[in-house]
C-alpha positions as CSV (number, residue, x, y, z in Angstrom):
1,M,-42.1,-32.6,106.3
2,S,-43.4,-35.9,104.7
3,R,-42.5,-37.9,101.6
4,I,-44.6,-39.0,98.5
5,A,-43.4,-42.5,98.1
6,A,-45.8,-43.3,94.9
7,V,-48.5,-42.4,92.9
8,H,-50.7,-44.6,90.7
9,G,-53.7,-43.7,88.6
10,V,-56.3,-45.9,87.0
11,L,-59.0,-45.3,84.6
12,A,-62.6,-46.6,84.2
13,P,-62.5,-49.5,81.7
14,H,-64.7,-48.1,78.6
15,R,-63.0,-45.5,76.7
16,H,-64.8,-43.4,74.3
17,E,-64.1,-40.6,71.8
18,Q,-65.6,-37.2,72.8
19,R,-68.2,-37.2,69.8
20,D,-69.6,-40.6,71.1
21,I,-70.4,-39.3,74.3
22,T,-71.8,-36.1,72.7
23,D,-74.2,-38.3,70.7
24,L,-75.3,-40.1,73.8
25,M,-75.7,-36.7,75.8
26,A,-77.8,-35.5,72.6
27,R,-80.2,-38.6,73.1
28,I,-80.7,-38.5,76.6
29,C,-80.8,-34.9,77.5
30,L,-81.9,-33.4,74.1
31,P,-84.1,-35.9,72.5
32,D,-86.3,-33.3,70.5
33,G,-84.0,-30.3,71.0
34,E,-81.3,-28.4,68.8
35,R,-78.0,-29.8,69.7
36,G,-76.0,-27.0,68.1
37,V,-75.2,-25.7,71.6
38,L,-74.4,-29.0,72.8
39,D,-71.7,-29.9,70.0
40,R,-70.1,-26.5,70.3
41,L,-69.6,-26.7,74.3
42,H,-68.4,-30.4,73.9
43,T,-66.0,-29.3,70.9
44,N,-64.4,-26.7,72.7
45,A,-63.9,-28.6,76.0
46,G,-60.6,-29.4,75.1
47,V,-61.2,-33.0,75.5
48,R,-60.7,-35.8,72.9
49,T,-61.4,-39.1,74.6
50,R,-62.9,-39.8,78.0
51,H,-63.3,-43.3,80.0
52,T,-66.6,-44.5,81.6
53,V,-67.3,-47.1,84.3
54,L,-70.2,-48.3,82.3
55,P,-70.8,-49.1,78.3
56,L,-72.4,-46.0,76.7
57,D,-75.5,-47.9,76.2
58,R,-76.2,-48.7,79.7
59,Y,-76.7,-45.0,81.0
60,A,-80.1,-44.3,79.7
61,A,-81.2,-47.2,81.4
62,L,-80.1,-46.0,84.8
63,D,-83.4,-45.0,86.6
64,G,-83.1,-43.1,90.0
65,F,-80.4,-42.1,92.6
66,G,-80.4,-45.9,94.3
67,M,-79.6,-47.5,91.0
68,V,-76.7,-45.3,90.2
69,N,-75.3,-45.0,93.6
70,D,-75.3,-48.9,93.9
71,A,-73.1,-48.9,90.4
72,F,-70.8,-46.1,92.3
73,I,-70.4,-48.4,94.9
74,A,-69.4,-51.6,93.1
75,A,-67.1,-49.8,90.6
76,A,-65.4,-47.6,93.2
77,T,-64.4,-50.5,95.3
78,E,-62.9,-52.3,92.3
79,L,-61.0,-49.0,90.9
80,G,-60.0,-48.2,94.6
81,A,-58.5,-51.6,95.1
82,E,-56.7,-51.6,91.9
83,A,-55.2,-47.9,92.5
84,V,-54.1,-48.7,96.0
85,D,-52.5,-52.1,95.4
86,A,-50.5,-50.7,92.6
87,A,-49.4,-47.7,94.3
88,L,-48.3,-49.7,97.5
89,H,-46.4,-52.0,94.9
90,A,-44.6,-49.1,93.4
91,A,-43.5,-47.8,96.7
92,R,-42.4,-51.4,98.0
93,I,-44.8,-50.9,101.0
94,S,-46.7,-53.7,102.4
95,P,-50.7,-53.4,103.0
96,R,-49.7,-54.2,106.7
97,E,-47.6,-51.3,106.9
98,V,-50.5,-48.6,106.2
99,D,-51.5,-46.4,109.0
100,L,-53.9,-44.2,107.7
101,L,-56.5,-44.8,104.6
102,L,-58.0,-41.4,103.5
103,F,-60.7,-41.9,100.8
104,T,-62.2,-39.1,99.0
105,S,-64.8,-38.8,96.4
106,V,-67.7,-36.6,95.5
107,T,-69.7,-38.7,92.9
108,G,-71.2,-41.1,95.4
109,I,-71.8,-42.0,98.9
110,A,-71.5,-45.4,101.0
111,A,-71.9,-46.5,104.4
112,P,-69.6,-48.6,105.2
113,S,-67.6,-46.4,103.3
114,V,-65.6,-47.4,100.5
115,D,-62.4,-47.3,102.3
116,A,-64.0,-49.8,104.8
117,R,-64.8,-52.3,102.2
118,L,-61.2,-52.2,101.1
119,V,-59.5,-52.8,104.3
120,G,-59.8,-56.5,104.1
121,R,-59.9,-56.8,100.4
122,L,-56.3,-55.3,100.5
123,G,-55.0,-56.9,103.4
124,L,-54.8,-53.8,105.5
125,R,-54.7,-54.0,109.3
126,P,-58.0,-54.0,111.2
127,D,-56.7,-51.2,113.1
128,V,-56.0,-48.9,110.3
129,K,-57.0,-45.4,110.5
130,R,-59.7,-44.4,108.0
131,L,-60.9,-41.0,107.1
132,P,-63.6,-40.9,104.4
133,L,-64.2,-37.3,102.9
134,F,-67.1,-36.0,100.9
135,G,-67.8,-32.5,99.5
136,L,-64.4,-31.1,98.6
137,G,-64.9,-32.1,94.8
138,C,-62.0,-31.2,92.4
139,V,-60.0,-29.9,95.4
140,A,-59.9,-33.0,97.0
141,G,-56.5,-34.6,95.3
142,A,-54.8,-31.4,96.7
143,A,-56.5,-31.3,99.9
144,G,-56.0,-34.9,100.7
145,I,-52.3,-34.6,100.2
146,G,-52.4,-31.8,102.7
147,R,-54.4,-33.8,105.2
148,L,-51.9,-36.7,104.8
149,H,-49.1,-34.2,105.5
150,D,-51.0,-33.0,108.7
151,Y,-51.2,-36.5,110.0
152,L,-47.7,-37.4,109.1
153,R,-46.2,-34.5,111.0
154,G,-47.7,-35.9,114.2
155,W,-46.8,-39.5,113.2
156,P,-43.3,-39.2,111.4
157,G,-42.9,-42.9,111.6
158,H,-46.1,-43.9,109.9
159,V,-47.3,-44.8,106.2
160,A,-50.4,-42.9,104.8
161,V,-52.7,-43.5,101.8
162,L,-54.7,-41.1,99.9
163,L,-57.3,-42.9,97.6
164,S,-59.6,-40.7,95.0
165,V,-62.4,-42.4,93.2
166,E,-64.5,-40.4,91.1
167,L,-67.3,-41.9,88.6
168,C,-68.4,-38.4,87.1
169,S,-70.4,-40.3,84.5
170,L,-72.9,-41.7,86.8
171,T,-73.9,-38.0,88.0
172,F,-75.2,-37.0,84.3
173,Q,-78.8,-36.3,84.3
174,R,-81.1,-37.3,81.8
175,H,-83.1,-34.4,80.4
176,D,-80.7,-31.9,82.1
177,A,-80.3,-29.3,79.3
178,S,-78.9,-26.6,81.4
179,P,-75.7,-25.0,80.3
180,A,-74.0,-26.4,83.3
181,G,-74.9,-29.8,82.8
182,L,-74.0,-29.6,79.3
183,V,-70.6,-28.3,80.0
184,A,-70.1,-31.2,82.7
185,A,-71.5,-33.7,80.3
186,G,-68.4,-32.7,77.9
187,L,-65.9,-32.3,80.4
188,F,-65.9,-35.1,83.2
189,G,-64.4,-38.5,83.1
190,D,-64.1,-41.4,85.4
191,G,-60.9,-42.4,87.3
192,A,-59.1,-43.0,90.3
193,A,-55.7,-42.5,91.8
194,A,-53.8,-43.4,94.9
195,L,-51.0,-41.8,96.5
196,V,-48.9,-43.4,99.4
197,A,-46.6,-41.0,101.7
198,C,-44.6,-41.6,104.5
199,G,-43.4,-39.4,107.6
200,T,-39.7,-38.1,108.0
201,D,-38.9,-41.0,110.3
202,R,-39.7,-43.5,107.7
203,R,-37.3,-43.3,104.4
204,P,-39.0,-44.5,101.1
205,K,-37.2,-46.4,99.0
206,G,-35.9,-44.4,96.2
207,P,-36.1,-40.5,95.5
208,C,-39.2,-39.1,95.9
209,P,-40.8,-35.4,96.3
210,T,-41.1,-33.9,99.8
211,V,-44.2,-32.2,100.9
212,V,-43.0,-29.0,102.6
213,A,-46.1,-27.2,103.5
214,T,-49.7,-26.9,102.3
215,R,-52.4,-24.1,102.5
216,G,-56.1,-23.8,101.6
217,H,-58.4,-20.8,101.1
218,L,-61.9,-20.1,101.0
219,Y,-63.4,-17.2,98.7
220,P,-66.0,-15.3,100.2
221,D,-69.6,-15.1,98.6
222,T,-68.9,-17.8,96.2
223,E,-70.5,-20.8,97.8
224,S,-72.9,-20.9,94.8
225,V,-70.1,-21.2,92.0
226,M,-69.7,-24.8,92.2
227,G,-71.0,-28.1,93.6
228,W,-74.1,-30.3,93.6
229,D,-77.8,-29.7,94.2
230,V,-78.9,-33.2,95.4
231,T,-82.2,-34.1,93.7
232,D,-84.4,-37.5,93.6
233,T,-82.3,-38.7,90.8
234,G,-79.2,-37.8,92.1
235,F,-76.4,-35.2,92.0
236,R,-77.2,-32.5,89.7
237,V,-74.1,-30.0,89.0
238,V,-73.7,-26.7,89.9
239,L,-71.0,-24.9,87.8
240,D,-71.2,-21.1,87.3
241,S,-69.6,-19.5,84.5
242,T,-67.7,-17.0,86.9
243,V,-65.3,-19.6,88.1
244,P,-62.4,-18.1,85.8
245,D,-63.2,-14.6,87.2
246,V,-62.8,-16.0,90.6
247,V,-59.5,-17.5,89.7
248,R,-58.3,-14.1,88.0
249,K,-59.3,-12.3,91.5
250,H,-57.9,-14.4,93.9
251,L,-55.3,-17.1,93.0
252,A,-52.4,-15.1,92.3
253,A,-52.3,-13.3,95.7
254,D,-52.6,-16.5,97.5
255,V,-49.9,-18.3,95.6
256,D,-47.5,-15.3,96.2
257,A,-48.3,-15.3,99.8
258,F,-47.7,-18.9,100.2
259,L,-44.6,-18.9,98.5
260,G,-43.4,-15.8,100.0
261,D,-43.9,-17.4,103.5
262,H,-41.1,-20.0,102.5
263,G,-38.8,-17.3,100.7
264,L,-40.0,-18.0,97.2
265,T,-41.3,-16.4,94.2
266,R,-43.3,-17.8,91.1
267,R,-40.2,-17.6,89.2
268,D,-38.5,-20.3,91.6
269,V,-41.2,-22.9,91.0
270,S,-39.6,-25.5,88.6
271,A,-43.1,-27.3,87.8
272,W,-46.5,-26.6,88.4
273,V,-48.8,-29.5,88.9
274,C,-52.3,-28.0,88.3
275,H,-55.8,-29.5,88.1
276,P,-57.2,-29.6,84.7
277,G,-60.4,-27.8,85.7
278,G,-61.3,-27.1,81.9
279,P,-60.0,-24.5,79.1
280,R,-61.3,-21.5,80.5
281,V,-59.9,-22.2,84.1
282,L,-56.5,-23.2,82.8
283,E,-56.3,-20.1,80.7
284,A,-57.2,-18.0,83.8
285,M,-54.5,-19.8,85.7
286,A,-51.9,-19.4,83.3
287,E,-52.7,-15.5,82.7
288,T,-53.2,-14.4,86.4
289,L,-49.9,-16.4,87.5
290,E,-48.0,-15.4,84.4
291,L,-46.7,-18.7,83.8
292,P,-44.0,-19.5,81.2
293,D,-45.2,-21.2,77.8
294,G,-45.3,-24.9,78.3
295,A,-45.9,-24.6,82.1
296,L,-49.3,-26.5,81.8
297,D,-48.6,-28.8,79.1
298,I,-49.0,-31.8,81.2
299,T,-52.3,-30.6,82.6
300,W,-53.6,-30.0,78.9
301,R,-52.8,-33.2,77.9
302,S,-54.1,-34.9,80.8
303,L,-57.6,-32.9,80.0
304,A,-57.3,-34.0,76.3
305,A,-56.8,-37.5,77.0
306,V,-59.2,-38.3,80.0
307,G,-61.2,-35.2,80.6
308,N,-61.6,-33.7,84.2
309,L,-61.6,-36.7,86.9
310,S,-62.3,-34.2,89.7
311,S,-60.5,-35.0,92.7
312,S,-58.2,-37.9,91.0
313,S,-57.3,-35.4,88.1
314,V,-54.3,-33.6,90.0
315,L,-52.8,-36.6,91.1
316,H,-52.8,-38.1,87.6
317,V,-51.1,-34.9,86.5
318,L,-48.6,-35.4,89.4
319,R,-47.7,-38.9,88.3
320,D,-47.3,-37.8,84.7
321,T,-44.9,-35.1,85.9
322,L,-42.9,-37.4,87.8
323,A,-42.7,-39.8,84.9
324,E,-42.7,-37.6,82.0
325,R,-40.9,-34.6,83.1
326,P,-38.9,-34.9,86.5
327,P,-38.1,-31.4,87.7
328,P,-34.4,-30.9,88.7
329,P,-33.9,-32.4,92.4
330,G,-33.9,-30.1,95.3
331,T,-36.2,-27.3,93.3
332,P,-39.5,-26.2,94.6
333,G,-42.7,-27.3,92.8
334,L,-46.2,-26.3,93.5
335,L,-49.5,-28.4,93.1
336,L,-52.6,-26.8,93.3
337,A,-56.5,-27.4,92.6
338,L,-59.9,-25.6,93.0
339,G,-63.2,-26.8,94.2
340,P,-66.5,-26.3,95.9
341,G,-66.6,-23.7,98.3
342,F,-65.2,-22.1,96.4
343,C,-61.8,-22.7,97.3
344,S,-58.1,-23.2,96.6
345,E,-55.6,-25.7,98.1
346,L,-51.8,-25.2,97.4
347,V,-49.3,-27.9,98.2
348,L,-45.5,-27.0,98.0
349,L,-43.2,-29.5,97.1
350,R,-39.4,-30.2,97.1
351,W,-38.5,-32.3,94.1
């Protein structure tokens, strides 16, 4: 098993009311069009406020993928450094003690990767193992915990750090009036999160959750449900309206099989740490898993306060769960996220 020593989430510096972002999208996506659909989609997104990495008046001037990606690299490095530094401080672990740094994002690309740019800045060892991941999207927060767990099972004396940085606002496409584009423009925000984990031979300072097991599952014939179309202007969102249907069709069986392999049922789970994929997805999760009232309250609050932060979101929900509603020690918890593929990733925790 591995232990989660600390989780820290950060948000992009500019905070906005949902209405202000809706007005921006109307100007750059629907300059001559009727905005009734846009208003309705953004009102129903379940989001009150969001954070962006740039002031709103800067987005209309972004011209081409190169300019957008340069902004991503600069901001991701800043937010990433802040998240990792704070998480290590909370875990009372020195940067020199980190053996693996896993970085994930699906909203920009860099070579050298963002993790490489952080090694010297944060004081990590030059021989730290690095693993940059791209393409997992929203599921990467949970999948990243899974890959840290896999690594620490083989290196039980090591320390591993997961860093997620998602700057979703930089992917908004000017003049994209497609339903998927308008939905995404009302849902996604900018933020980062870092998680510090230790193997079983290295005991963290203070109580912390244990990762018992993880499991991922790809669903057949769903490649076109979620992802990016890479265009001359950058990443154009692919977001099919059938996502809640896929959740209803597959998720309960996967969760039951996973829990059953560990002698558990859904009723045994003391806390559900779920990625806030959007109102319809959360409703589908609650319905198909038959969750008790209030089980997803922290997830719903995260969605309202900051929107969907892609892979960073489930880590923010984990942080909030530990801070606001810590489950009884020794009880099982389940962390889960969904993403492109289409796929799920499940993480069994013991609090």
